[in-house]
mmCIF file of the protein (N, C-alpha, C, O) and its ligand, coordinates in Angstrom:
data_MODEL
# 
_entry.id   MODEL 
# 
loop_
_entity.id 
_entity.type 
_entity.pdbx_number_of_molecules 
1 polymer     1 
2 non-polymer 1 
# 
_entity_poly.entity_id                      1 
_entity_poly.type                           'polypeptide(L)' 
_entity_poly.nstd_linkage                   no 
_entity_poly.nstd_monomer                   no 
_entity_poly.pdbx_seq_one_letter_code       MKDVFTCDVCGLHYVNVKDAEECTKWCSSHNTCNLDIATRSIEARENRKKY 
_entity_poly.pdbx_seq_one_letter_code_can   MKDVFTCDVCGLHYVNVKDAEECTKWCSSHNTCNLDIATRSIEARENRKKY 
_entity_poly.pdbx_strand_id                 A 
# 
loop_
_entity_poly_seq.entity_id 
_entity_poly_seq.num 
_entity_poly_seq.mon_id 
_entity_poly_seq.hetero 
1 1  MET n 
1 2  LYS n 
1 3  ASP n 
1 4  VAL n 
1 5  PHE n 
1 6  THR n 
1 7  CYS n 
1 8  ASP n 
1 9  VAL n 
1 10 CYS n 
1 11 GLY n 
1 12 LEU n 
1 13 HIS n 
1 14 TYR n 
1 15 VAL n 
1 16 ASN n 
1 17 VAL n 
1 18 LYS n 
1 19 ASP n 
1 20 ALA n 
1 21 GLU n 
1 22 GLU n 
1 23 CYS n 
1 24 THR n 
1 25 LYS n 
1 26 TRP n 
1 27 CYS n 
1 28 SER n 
1 29 SER n 
1 30 HIS n 
1 31 ASN n 
1 32 THR n 
1 33 CYS n 
1 34 ASN n 
1 35 LEU n 
1 36 ASP n 
1 37 ILE n 
1 38 ALA n 
1 39 THR n 
1 40 ARG n 
1 41 SER n 
1 42 ILE n 
1 43 GLU n 
1 44 ALA n 
1 45 ARG n 
1 46 GLU n 
1 47 ASN n 
1 48 ARG n 
1 49 LYS n 
1 50 LYS n 
1 51 TYR n 
# 
loop_
_struct_asym.id 
_struct_asym.entity_id 
A 1 
B 2 
# 
loop_
_chem_comp.id 
_chem_comp.type 
_chem_comp.mon_nstd_flag 
ALA 'L-peptide linking' y 
ARG 'L-peptide linking' y 
ASN 'L-peptide linking' y 
ASP 'L-peptide linking' y 
CYS 'L-peptide linking' y 
GLU 'L-peptide linking' y 
GLY 'peptide linking'   y 
HIS 'L-peptide linking' y 
ILE 'L-peptide linking' y 
LEU 'L-peptide linking' y 
LYS 'L-peptide linking' y 
MET 'L-peptide linking' y 
PHE 'L-peptide linking' y 
SER 'L-peptide linking' y 
THR 'L-peptide linking' y 
TRP 'L-peptide linking' y 
TYR 'L-peptide linking' y 
VAL 'L-peptide linking' y 
ZN  non-polymer         . 
# 
_pdbx_entity_nonpoly.entity_id   2 
_pdbx_entity_nonpoly.name        ? 
_pdbx_entity_nonpoly.comp_id     ZN 
# 
_pdbx_nonpoly_scheme.asym_id         B 
_pdbx_nonpoly_scheme.entity_id       2 
_pdbx_nonpoly_scheme.mon_id          ZN 
_pdbx_nonpoly_scheme.ndb_seq_num     1 
_pdbx_nonpoly_scheme.pdb_seq_num     101 
_pdbx_nonpoly_scheme.auth_seq_num    101 
_pdbx_nonpoly_scheme.pdb_mon_id      ZN 
_pdbx_nonpoly_scheme.auth_mon_id     ZN 
_pdbx_nonpoly_scheme.pdb_strand_id   A 
_pdbx_nonpoly_scheme.pdb_ins_code    . 
# 
loop_
_atom_site.group_PDB 
_atom_site.id 
_atom_site.type_symbol 
_atom_site.label_atom_id 
_atom_site.label_alt_id 
_atom_site.label_comp_id 
_atom_site.label_asym_id 
_atom_site.label_entity_id 
_atom_site.label_seq_id 
_atom_site.pdbx_PDB_ins_code 
_atom_site.Cartn_x 
_atom_site.Cartn_y 
_atom_site.Cartn_z 
_atom_site.occupancy 
_atom_site.B_iso_or_equiv 
_atom_site.pdbx_formal_charge 
_atom_site.auth_seq_id 
_atom_site.auth_comp_id 
_atom_site.auth_asym_id 
_atom_site.auth_atom_id 
_atom_site.pdbx_PDB_model_num 
ATOM   1   N  N  . MET A 1 1  ? 22.983 -8.110  0.188  1.00 0.00 ? 1   MET A N  1 
ATOM   2   C  CA . MET A 1 1  ? 22.353 -9.189  0.934  1.00 0.00 ? 1   MET A CA 1 
ATOM   3   C  C  . MET A 1 1  ? 21.241 -8.632  1.817  1.00 0.00 ? 1   MET A C  1 
ATOM   4   O  O  . MET A 1 1  ? 21.364 -7.533  2.358  1.00 0.00 ? 1   MET A O  1 
ATOM   5   N  N  . LYS A 1 2  ? 20.166 -9.383  1.959  1.00 0.00 ? 2   LYS A N  1 
ATOM   6   C  CA . LYS A 1 2  ? 19.104 -8.893  2.834  1.00 0.00 ? 2   LYS A CA 1 
ATOM   7   C  C  . LYS A 1 2  ? 19.445 -9.131  4.298  1.00 0.00 ? 2   LYS A C  1 
ATOM   8   O  O  . LYS A 1 2  ? 20.552 -9.555  4.630  1.00 0.00 ? 2   LYS A O  1 
ATOM   9   N  N  . ASP A 1 3  ? 18.500 -8.860  5.149  1.00 0.00 ? 3   ASP A N  1 
ATOM   10  C  CA . ASP A 1 3  ? 18.781 -8.963  6.579  1.00 0.00 ? 3   ASP A CA 1 
ATOM   11  C  C  . ASP A 1 3  ? 19.192 -10.378 6.959  1.00 0.00 ? 3   ASP A C  1 
ATOM   12  O  O  . ASP A 1 3  ? 18.472 -11.342 6.700  1.00 0.00 ? 3   ASP A O  1 
ATOM   13  N  N  . VAL A 1 4  ? 20.337 -10.480 7.563  1.00 0.00 ? 4   VAL A N  1 
ATOM   14  C  CA . VAL A 1 4  ? 20.776 -11.761 8.079  1.00 0.00 ? 4   VAL A CA 1 
ATOM   15  C  C  . VAL A 1 4  ? 21.137 -11.579 9.546  1.00 0.00 ? 4   VAL A C  1 
ATOM   16  O  O  . VAL A 1 4  ? 21.437 -10.479 10.010 1.00 0.00 ? 4   VAL A O  1 
ATOM   17  N  N  . PHE A 1 5  ? 21.097 -12.689 10.251 1.00 0.00 ? 5   PHE A N  1 
ATOM   18  C  CA . PHE A 1 5  ? 21.415 -12.661 11.671 1.00 0.00 ? 5   PHE A CA 1 
ATOM   19  C  C  . PHE A 1 5  ? 22.668 -13.473 11.891 1.00 0.00 ? 5   PHE A C  1 
ATOM   20  O  O  . PHE A 1 5  ? 22.818 -14.565 11.343 1.00 0.00 ? 5   PHE A O  1 
ATOM   21  N  N  . THR A 1 6  ? 23.558 -12.943 12.686 1.00 0.00 ? 6   THR A N  1 
ATOM   22  C  CA . THR A 1 6  ? 24.862 -13.571 12.875 1.00 0.00 ? 6   THR A CA 1 
ATOM   23  C  C  . THR A 1 6  ? 24.990 -14.142 14.276 1.00 0.00 ? 6   THR A C  1 
ATOM   24  O  O  . THR A 1 6  ? 24.566 -13.534 15.259 1.00 0.00 ? 6   THR A O  1 
ATOM   25  N  N  . CYS A 1 7  ? 25.583 -15.320 14.342 1.00 0.00 ? 7   CYS A N  1 
ATOM   26  C  CA . CYS A 1 7  ? 25.965 -15.865 15.636 1.00 0.00 ? 7   CYS A CA 1 
ATOM   27  C  C  . CYS A 1 7  ? 27.253 -15.174 16.047 1.00 0.00 ? 7   CYS A C  1 
ATOM   28  O  O  . CYS A 1 7  ? 28.265 -15.282 15.355 1.00 0.00 ? 7   CYS A O  1 
ATOM   29  N  N  . ASP A 1 8  ? 27.222 -14.464 17.170 1.00 0.00 ? 8   ASP A N  1 
ATOM   30  C  CA . ASP A 1 8  ? 28.393 -13.704 17.593 1.00 0.00 ? 8   ASP A CA 1 
ATOM   31  C  C  . ASP A 1 8  ? 29.562 -14.597 17.955 1.00 0.00 ? 8   ASP A C  1 
ATOM   32  O  O  . ASP A 1 8  ? 30.714 -14.163 17.941 1.00 0.00 ? 8   ASP A O  1 
ATOM   33  N  N  . VAL A 1 9  ? 29.265 -15.840 18.276 1.00 0.00 ? 9   VAL A N  1 
ATOM   34  C  CA . VAL A 1 9  ? 30.322 -16.728 18.750 1.00 0.00 ? 9   VAL A CA 1 
ATOM   35  C  C  . VAL A 1 9  ? 31.049 -17.396 17.582 1.00 0.00 ? 9   VAL A C  1 
ATOM   36  O  O  . VAL A 1 9  ? 32.276 -17.332 17.499 1.00 0.00 ? 9   VAL A O  1 
ATOM   37  N  N  . CYS A 1 10 ? 30.306 -18.029 16.689 1.00 0.00 ? 10  CYS A N  1 
ATOM   38  C  CA . CYS A 1 10 ? 30.978 -18.766 15.611 1.00 0.00 ? 10  CYS A CA 1 
ATOM   39  C  C  . CYS A 1 10 ? 30.960 -18.002 14.294 1.00 0.00 ? 10  CYS A C  1 
ATOM   40  O  O  . CYS A 1 10 ? 31.685 -18.351 13.363 1.00 0.00 ? 10  CYS A O  1 
ATOM   41  N  N  . GLY A 1 11 ? 30.130 -16.953 14.211 1.00 0.00 ? 11  GLY A N  1 
ATOM   42  C  CA . GLY A 1 11 ? 30.149 -16.113 13.017 1.00 0.00 ? 11  GLY A CA 1 
ATOM   43  C  C  . GLY A 1 11 ? 29.312 -16.621 11.861 1.00 0.00 ? 11  GLY A C  1 
ATOM   44  O  O  . GLY A 1 11 ? 29.329 -16.020 10.786 1.00 0.00 ? 11  GLY A O  1 
ATOM   45  N  N  . LEU A 1 12 ? 28.580 -17.711 12.047 1.00 0.00 ? 12  LEU A N  1 
ATOM   46  C  CA . LEU A 1 12 ? 27.697 -18.179 10.980 1.00 0.00 ? 12  LEU A CA 1 
ATOM   47  C  C  . LEU A 1 12 ? 26.491 -17.245 10.845 1.00 0.00 ? 12  LEU A C  1 
ATOM   48  O  O  . LEU A 1 12 ? 26.075 -16.592 11.803 1.00 0.00 ? 12  LEU A O  1 
ATOM   49  N  N  . HIS A 1 13 ? 25.947 -17.203 9.631  1.00 0.00 ? 13  HIS A N  1 
ATOM   50  C  CA . HIS A 1 13 ? 24.825 -16.301 9.372  1.00 0.00 ? 13  HIS A CA 1 
ATOM   51  C  C  . HIS A 1 13 ? 23.543 -17.088 9.149  1.00 0.00 ? 13  HIS A C  1 
ATOM   52  O  O  . HIS A 1 13 ? 23.547 -18.176 8.572  1.00 0.00 ? 13  HIS A O  1 
ATOM   53  N  N  . TYR A 1 14 ? 22.451 -16.507 9.622  1.00 0.00 ? 14  TYR A N  1 
ATOM   54  C  CA . TYR A 1 14 ? 21.158 -17.176 9.511  1.00 0.00 ? 14  TYR A CA 1 
ATOM   55  C  C  . TYR A 1 14 ? 20.102 -16.221 8.972  1.00 0.00 ? 14  TYR A C  1 
ATOM   56  O  O  . TYR A 1 14 ? 20.119 -15.023 9.253  1.00 0.00 ? 14  TYR A O  1 
ATOM   57  N  N  . VAL A 1 15 ? 19.182 -16.782 8.189  1.00 0.00 ? 15  VAL A N  1 
ATOM   58  C  CA . VAL A 1 15 ? 18.061 -15.995 7.697  1.00 0.00 ? 15  VAL A CA 1 
ATOM   59  C  C  . VAL A 1 15 ? 17.040 -15.801 8.812  1.00 0.00 ? 15  VAL A C  1 
ATOM   60  O  O  . VAL A 1 15 ? 16.367 -14.774 8.894  1.00 0.00 ? 15  VAL A O  1 
ATOM   61  N  N  . ASN A 1 16 ? 16.942 -16.812 9.666  1.00 0.00 ? 16  ASN A N  1 
ATOM   62  C  CA . ASN A 1 16 ? 15.957 -16.830 10.735 1.00 0.00 ? 16  ASN A CA 1 
ATOM   63  C  C  . ASN A 1 16 ? 16.608 -16.408 12.053 1.00 0.00 ? 16  ASN A C  1 
ATOM   64  O  O  . ASN A 1 16 ? 17.604 -16.997 12.473 1.00 0.00 ? 16  ASN A O  1 
ATOM   65  N  N  . VAL A 1 17 ? 16.049 -15.393 12.698 1.00 0.00 ? 17  VAL A N  1 
ATOM   66  C  CA . VAL A 1 17 ? 16.655 -14.891 13.937 1.00 0.00 ? 17  VAL A CA 1 
ATOM   67  C  C  . VAL A 1 17 ? 16.648 -15.949 15.029 1.00 0.00 ? 17  VAL A C  1 
ATOM   68  O  O  . VAL A 1 17 ? 17.537 -15.981 15.879 1.00 0.00 ? 17  VAL A O  1 
ATOM   69  N  N  . LYS A 1 18 ? 15.642 -16.814 15.001 1.00 0.00 ? 18  LYS A N  1 
ATOM   70  C  CA . LYS A 1 18 ? 15.567 -17.876 16.011 1.00 0.00 ? 18  LYS A CA 1 
ATOM   71  C  C  . LYS A 1 18 ? 16.742 -18.836 15.887 1.00 0.00 ? 18  LYS A C  1 
ATOM   72  O  O  . LYS A 1 18 ? 17.304 -19.283 16.886 1.00 0.00 ? 18  LYS A O  1 
ATOM   73  N  N  . ASP A 1 19 ? 17.107 -19.148 14.634 1.00 0.00 ? 19  ASP A N  1 
ATOM   74  C  CA . ASP A 1 19 ? 18.246 -20.032 14.427 1.00 0.00 ? 19  ASP A CA 1 
ATOM   75  C  C  . ASP A 1 19 ? 19.526 -19.390 14.923 1.00 0.00 ? 19  ASP A C  1 
ATOM   76  O  O  . ASP A 1 19 ? 20.367 -20.050 15.533 1.00 0.00 ? 19  ASP A O  1 
ATOM   77  N  N  . ALA A 1 20 ? 19.671 -18.100 14.659 1.00 0.00 ? 20  ALA A N  1 
ATOM   78  C  CA . ALA A 1 20 ? 20.869 -17.393 15.107 1.00 0.00 ? 20  ALA A CA 1 
ATOM   79  C  C  . ALA A 1 20 ? 20.949 -17.364 16.629 1.00 0.00 ? 20  ALA A C  1 
ATOM   80  O  O  . ALA A 1 20 ? 22.021 -17.528 17.212 1.00 0.00 ? 20  ALA A O  1 
ATOM   81  N  N  . GLU A 1 21 ? 19.798 -17.153 17.260 1.00 0.00 ? 21  GLU A N  1 
ATOM   82  C  CA . GLU A 1 21 ? 19.787 -17.136 18.719 1.00 0.00 ? 21  GLU A CA 1 
ATOM   83  C  C  . GLU A 1 21 ? 20.127 -18.504 19.293 1.00 0.00 ? 21  GLU A C  1 
ATOM   84  O  O  . GLU A 1 21 ? 20.887 -18.618 20.255 1.00 0.00 ? 21  GLU A O  1 
ATOM   85  N  N  . GLU A 1 22 ? 19.552 -19.540 18.689 1.00 0.00 ? 22  GLU A N  1 
ATOM   86  C  CA . GLU A 1 22 ? 19.847 -20.904 19.118 1.00 0.00 ? 22  GLU A CA 1 
ATOM   87  C  C  . GLU A 1 22 ? 21.336 -21.187 18.979 1.00 0.00 ? 22  GLU A C  1 
ATOM   88  O  O  . GLU A 1 22 ? 21.959 -21.762 19.871 1.00 0.00 ? 22  GLU A O  1 
ATOM   89  N  N  . CYS A 1 23 ? 21.889 -20.777 17.856 1.00 0.00 ? 23  CYS A N  1 
ATOM   90  C  CA . CYS A 1 23 ? 23.305 -21.015 17.587 1.00 0.00 ? 23  CYS A CA 1 
ATOM   91  C  C  . CYS A 1 23 ? 24.158 -20.276 18.604 1.00 0.00 ? 23  CYS A C  1 
ATOM   92  O  O  . CYS A 1 23 ? 25.096 -20.847 19.161 1.00 0.00 ? 23  CYS A O  1 
ATOM   93  N  N  . THR A 1 24 ? 23.841 -19.013 18.851 1.00 0.00 ? 24  THR A N  1 
ATOM   94  C  CA . THR A 1 24 ? 24.618 -18.226 19.817 1.00 0.00 ? 24  THR A CA 1 
ATOM   95  C  C  . THR A 1 24 ? 24.552 -18.855 21.201 1.00 0.00 ? 24  THR A C  1 
ATOM   96  O  O  . THR A 1 24 ? 25.557 -18.944 21.906 1.00 0.00 ? 24  THR A O  1 
ATOM   97  N  N  . LYS A 1 25 ? 23.349 -19.290 21.579 1.00 0.00 ? 25  LYS A N  1 
ATOM   98  C  CA . LYS A 1 25 ? 23.176 -19.904 22.889 1.00 0.00 ? 25  LYS A CA 1 
ATOM   99  C  C  . LYS A 1 25 ? 24.008 -21.177 22.991 1.00 0.00 ? 25  LYS A C  1 
ATOM   100 O  O  . LYS A 1 25 ? 24.717 -21.408 23.971 1.00 0.00 ? 25  LYS A O  1 
ATOM   101 N  N  . TRP A 1 26 ? 23.897 -22.006 21.932 1.00 0.00 ? 26  TRP A N  1 
ATOM   102 C  CA . TRP A 1 26 ? 24.634 -23.268 21.930 1.00 0.00 ? 26  TRP A CA 1 
ATOM   103 C  C  . TRP A 1 26 ? 26.133 -23.019 21.937 1.00 0.00 ? 26  TRP A C  1 
ATOM   104 O  O  . TRP A 1 26 ? 26.865 -23.615 22.727 1.00 0.00 ? 26  TRP A O  1 
ATOM   105 N  N  . CYS A 1 27 ? 26.581 -22.147 21.067 1.00 0.00 ? 27  CYS A N  1 
ATOM   106 C  CA . CYS A 1 27 ? 28.021 -21.908 20.920 1.00 0.00 ? 27  CYS A CA 1 
ATOM   107 C  C  . CYS A 1 27 ? 28.623 -21.361 22.207 1.00 0.00 ? 27  CYS A C  1 
ATOM   108 O  O  . CYS A 1 27 ? 29.724 -21.759 22.587 1.00 0.00 ? 27  CYS A O  1 
ATOM   109 N  N  . SER A 1 28 ? 27.918 -20.450 22.888 1.00 0.00 ? 28  SER A N  1 
ATOM   110 C  CA . SER A 1 28 ? 28.507 -19.839 24.077 1.00 0.00 ? 28  SER A CA 1 
ATOM   111 C  C  . SER A 1 28 ? 28.502 -20.788 25.265 1.00 0.00 ? 28  SER A C  1 
ATOM   112 O  O  . SER A 1 28 ? 29.310 -20.628 26.180 1.00 0.00 ? 28  SER A O  1 
ATOM   113 N  N  . SER A 1 29 ? 27.601 -21.781 25.270 1.00 0.00 ? 29  SER A N  1 
ATOM   114 C  CA . SER A 1 29 ? 27.597 -22.688 26.413 1.00 0.00 ? 29  SER A CA 1 
ATOM   115 C  C  . SER A 1 29 ? 28.358 -23.982 26.133 1.00 0.00 ? 29  SER A C  1 
ATOM   116 O  O  . SER A 1 29 ? 28.807 -24.648 27.066 1.00 0.00 ? 29  SER A O  1 
ATOM   117 N  N  . HIS A 1 30 ? 28.509 -24.344 24.853 1.00 0.00 ? 30  HIS A N  1 
ATOM   118 C  CA . HIS A 1 30 ? 29.183 -25.601 24.541 1.00 0.00 ? 30  HIS A CA 1 
ATOM   119 C  C  . HIS A 1 30 ? 30.544 -25.423 23.885 1.00 0.00 ? 30  HIS A C  1 
ATOM   120 O  O  . HIS A 1 30 ? 31.336 -26.364 23.830 1.00 0.00 ? 30  HIS A O  1 
ATOM   121 N  N  . ASN A 1 31 ? 30.816 -24.243 23.394 1.00 0.00 ? 31  ASN A N  1 
ATOM   122 C  CA . ASN A 1 31 ? 32.072 -23.989 22.697 1.00 0.00 ? 31  ASN A CA 1 
ATOM   123 C  C  . ASN A 1 31 ? 32.285 -24.863 21.475 1.00 0.00 ? 31  ASN A C  1 
ATOM   124 O  O  . ASN A 1 31 ? 33.413 -25.025 21.009 1.00 0.00 ? 31  ASN A O  1 
ATOM   125 N  N  . THR A 1 32 ? 31.211 -25.422 20.959 1.00 0.00 ? 32  THR A N  1 
ATOM   126 C  CA . THR A 1 32 ? 31.272 -26.148 19.696 1.00 0.00 ? 32  THR A CA 1 
ATOM   127 C  C  . THR A 1 32 ? 30.067 -25.736 18.878 1.00 0.00 ? 32  THR A C  1 
ATOM   128 O  O  . THR A 1 32 ? 29.170 -25.058 19.378 1.00 0.00 ? 32  THR A O  1 
ATOM   129 N  N  . CYS A 1 33 ? 30.048 -26.144 17.619 1.00 0.00 ? 33  CYS A N  1 
ATOM   130 C  CA . CYS A 1 33 ? 28.882 -25.859 16.808 1.00 0.00 ? 33  CYS A CA 1 
ATOM   131 C  C  . CYS A 1 33 ? 27.936 -27.037 16.819 1.00 0.00 ? 33  CYS A C  1 
ATOM   132 O  O  . CYS A 1 33 ? 28.360 -28.189 16.729 1.00 0.00 ? 33  CYS A O  1 
ATOM   133 N  N  . ASN A 1 34 ? 26.664 -26.747 16.929 1.00 0.00 ? 34  ASN A N  1 
ATOM   134 C  CA . ASN A 1 34 ? 25.643 -27.775 16.816 1.00 0.00 ? 34  ASN A CA 1 
ATOM   135 C  C  . ASN A 1 34 ? 25.351 -27.977 15.331 1.00 0.00 ? 34  ASN A C  1 
ATOM   136 O  O  . ASN A 1 34 ? 24.868 -27.070 14.655 1.00 0.00 ? 34  ASN A O  1 
ATOM   137 N  N  . LEU A 1 35 ? 25.649 -29.168 14.837 1.00 0.00 ? 35  LEU A N  1 
ATOM   138 C  CA . LEU A 1 35 ? 25.492 -29.419 13.400 1.00 0.00 ? 35  LEU A CA 1 
ATOM   139 C  C  . LEU A 1 35 ? 24.072 -29.197 12.932 1.00 0.00 ? 35  LEU A C  1 
ATOM   140 O  O  . LEU A 1 35 ? 23.844 -28.683 11.837 1.00 0.00 ? 35  LEU A O  1 
ATOM   141 N  N  . ASP A 1 36 ? 23.104 -29.590 13.772 1.00 0.00 ? 36  ASP A N  1 
ATOM   142 C  CA . ASP A 1 36 ? 21.701 -29.414 13.392 1.00 0.00 ? 36  ASP A CA 1 
ATOM   143 C  C  . ASP A 1 36 ? 21.386 -27.949 13.129 1.00 0.00 ? 36  ASP A C  1 
ATOM   144 O  O  . ASP A 1 36 ? 20.625 -27.619 12.219 1.00 0.00 ? 36  ASP A O  1 
ATOM   145 N  N  . ILE A 1 37 ? 21.977 -27.077 13.933 1.00 0.00 ? 37  ILE A N  1 
ATOM   146 C  CA . ILE A 1 37 ? 21.744 -25.651 13.742 1.00 0.00 ? 37  ILE A CA 1 
ATOM   147 C  C  . ILE A 1 37 ? 22.608 -25.131 12.601 1.00 0.00 ? 37  ILE A C  1 
ATOM   148 O  O  . ILE A 1 37 ? 22.145 -24.352 11.767 1.00 0.00 ? 37  ILE A O  1 
ATOM   149 N  N  . ALA A 1 38 ? 23.854 -25.562 12.568 1.00 0.00 ? 38  ALA A N  1 
ATOM   150 C  CA . ALA A 1 38 ? 24.784 -25.046 11.565 1.00 0.00 ? 38  ALA A CA 1 
ATOM   151 C  C  . ALA A 1 38 ? 24.328 -25.348 10.143 1.00 0.00 ? 38  ALA A C  1 
ATOM   152 O  O  . ALA A 1 38 ? 24.602 -24.573 9.226  1.00 0.00 ? 38  ALA A O  1 
ATOM   153 N  N  . THR A 1 39 ? 23.633 -26.468 9.952  1.00 0.00 ? 39  THR A N  1 
ATOM   154 C  CA . THR A 1 39 ? 23.169 -26.791 8.603  1.00 0.00 ? 39  THR A CA 1 
ATOM   155 C  C  . THR A 1 39 ? 22.101 -25.819 8.123  1.00 0.00 ? 39  THR A C  1 
ATOM   156 O  O  . THR A 1 39 ? 21.813 -25.738 6.929  1.00 0.00 ? 39  THR A O  1 
ATOM   157 N  N  . ARG A 1 40 ? 21.506 -25.071 9.076  1.00 0.00 ? 40  ARG A N  1 
ATOM   158 C  CA . ARG A 1 40 ? 20.510 -24.076 8.690  1.00 0.00 ? 40  ARG A CA 1 
ATOM   159 C  C  . ARG A 1 40 ? 21.152 -22.730 8.363  1.00 0.00 ? 40  ARG A C  1 
ATOM   160 O  O  . ARG A 1 40 ? 20.459 -21.793 7.967  1.00 0.00 ? 40  ARG A O  1 
ATOM   161 N  N  . SER A 1 41 ? 22.460 -22.627 8.526  1.00 0.00 ? 41  SER A N  1 
ATOM   162 C  CA . SER A 1 41 ? 23.131 -21.352 8.267  1.00 0.00 ? 41  SER A CA 1 
ATOM   163 C  C  . SER A 1 41 ? 23.202 -21.075 6.766  1.00 0.00 ? 41  SER A C  1 
ATOM   164 O  O  . SER A 1 41 ? 23.091 -21.979 5.938  1.00 0.00 ? 41  SER A O  1 
ATOM   165 N  N  . ILE A 1 42 ? 23.386 -19.826 6.454  1.00 0.00 ? 42  ILE A N  1 
ATOM   166 C  CA . ILE A 1 42 ? 23.489 -19.440 5.050  1.00 0.00 ? 42  ILE A CA 1 
ATOM   167 C  C  . ILE A 1 42 ? 24.728 -20.071 4.422  1.00 0.00 ? 42  ILE A C  1 
ATOM   168 O  O  . ILE A 1 42 ? 24.703 -20.482 3.262  1.00 0.00 ? 42  ILE A O  1 
ATOM   169 N  N  . GLU A 1 43 ? 25.806 -20.146 5.190  1.00 0.00 ? 43  GLU A N  1 
ATOM   170 C  CA . GLU A 1 43 ? 27.017 -20.771 4.679  1.00 0.00 ? 43  GLU A CA 1 
ATOM   171 C  C  . GLU A 1 43 ? 26.764 -22.216 4.252  1.00 0.00 ? 43  GLU A C  1 
ATOM   172 O  O  . GLU A 1 43 ? 27.217 -22.648 3.192  1.00 0.00 ? 43  GLU A O  1 
ATOM   173 N  N  . ALA A 1 44 ? 26.040 -22.952 5.084  1.00 0.00 ? 44  ALA A N  1 
ATOM   174 C  CA . ALA A 1 44 ? 25.772 -24.347 4.764  1.00 0.00 ? 44  ALA A CA 1 
ATOM   175 C  C  . ALA A 1 44 ? 24.859 -24.456 3.550  1.00 0.00 ? 44  ALA A C  1 
ATOM   176 O  O  . ALA A 1 44 ? 25.028 -25.342 2.712  1.00 0.00 ? 44  ALA A O  1 
ATOM   177 N  N  . ARG A 1 45 ? 23.894 -23.552 3.462  1.00 0.00 ? 45  ARG A N  1 
ATOM   178 C  CA . ARG A 1 45 ? 22.990 -23.585 2.310  1.00 0.00 ? 45  ARG A CA 1 
ATOM   179 C  C  . ARG A 1 45 ? 23.743 -23.319 1.024  1.00 0.00 ? 45  ARG A C  1 
ATOM   180 O  O  . ARG A 1 45 ? 23.491 -23.967 0.007  1.00 0.00 ? 45  ARG A O  1 
ATOM   181 N  N  . GLU A 1 46 ? 24.666 -22.369 1.060  1.00 0.00 ? 46  GLU A N  1 
ATOM   182 C  CA . GLU A 1 46 ? 25.407 -22.039 -0.147 1.00 0.00 ? 46  GLU A CA 1 
ATOM   183 C  C  . GLU A 1 46 ? 26.353 -23.145 -0.534 1.00 0.00 ? 46  GLU A C  1 
ATOM   184 O  O  . GLU A 1 46 ? 26.575 -23.401 -1.717 1.00 0.00 ? 46  GLU A O  1 
ATOM   185 N  N  . ASN A 1 47 ? 26.912 -23.804 0.466  1.00 0.00 ? 47  ASN A N  1 
ATOM   186 C  CA . ASN A 1 47 ? 27.760 -24.953 0.175  1.00 0.00 ? 47  ASN A CA 1 
ATOM   187 C  C  . ASN A 1 47 ? 26.972 -26.037 -0.538 1.00 0.00 ? 47  ASN A C  1 
ATOM   188 O  O  . ASN A 1 47 ? 27.467 -26.673 -1.468 1.00 0.00 ? 47  ASN A O  1 
ATOM   189 N  N  . ARG A 1 48 ? 25.753 -26.236 -0.097 1.00 0.00 ? 48  ARG A N  1 
ATOM   190 C  CA . ARG A 1 48 ? 24.925 -27.284 -0.685 1.00 0.00 ? 48  ARG A CA 1 
ATOM   191 C  C  . ARG A 1 48 ? 24.597 -26.981 -2.136 1.00 0.00 ? 48  ARG A C  1 
ATOM   192 O  O  . ARG A 1 48 ? 24.492 -27.895 -2.954 1.00 0.00 ? 48  ARG A O  1 
ATOM   193 N  N  . LYS A 1 49 ? 24.433 -25.690 -2.468 1.00 0.00 ? 49  LYS A N  1 
ATOM   194 C  CA . LYS A 1 49 ? 24.096 -25.307 -3.826 1.00 0.00 ? 49  LYS A CA 1 
ATOM   195 C  C  . LYS A 1 49 ? 25.155 -25.704 -4.838 1.00 0.00 ? 49  LYS A C  1 
ATOM   196 O  O  . LYS A 1 49 ? 24.864 -25.979 -6.002 1.00 0.00 ? 49  LYS A O  1 
ATOM   197 N  N  . LYS A 1 50 ? 26.413 -25.727 -4.352 1.00 0.00 ? 50  LYS A N  1 
ATOM   198 C  CA . LYS A 1 50 ? 27.516 -25.998 -5.267 1.00 0.00 ? 50  LYS A CA 1 
ATOM   199 C  C  . LYS A 1 50 ? 27.499 -27.421 -5.788 1.00 0.00 ? 50  LYS A C  1 
ATOM   200 O  O  . LYS A 1 50 ? 28.015 -27.684 -6.874 1.00 0.00 ? 50  LYS A O  1 
ATOM   201 N  N  . TYR A 1 51 ? 26.918 -28.344 -5.038 1.00 0.00 ? 51  TYR A N  1 
ATOM   202 C  CA . TYR A 1 51 ? 27.014 -29.738 -5.428 1.00 0.00 ? 51  TYR A CA 1 
ATOM   203 C  C  . TYR A 1 51 ? 25.811 -30.231 -6.223 1.00 0.00 ? 51  TYR A C  1 
ATOM   204 O  O  . TYR A 1 51 ? 25.767 -31.397 -6.616 1.00 0.00 ? 51  TYR A O  1 
HETATM 205 ZN ZN . ZN  B 2 .  ? 27.225 -20.301 16.425 1.00 0.00 2 101 ZN  A ZN 1 
# 
C-alpha cells in the first residue's frame, strides 16, 4: 500500500493528510466519527467498490 495517513483515534485511513488530520481533530474532541470525513476514508472507499 502507498502512503496512507491514519486517524490515531478511530484508526481509519486516509489518502489525504488533511482528511486524516480533520478526522483526528474531530474524533478527539467529539468522541464520535464525523460521517462526512469518514466517507473519505480508504475503508469507506473500499466498501463502496464492493457494491
Ligand atoms: Zn477518526
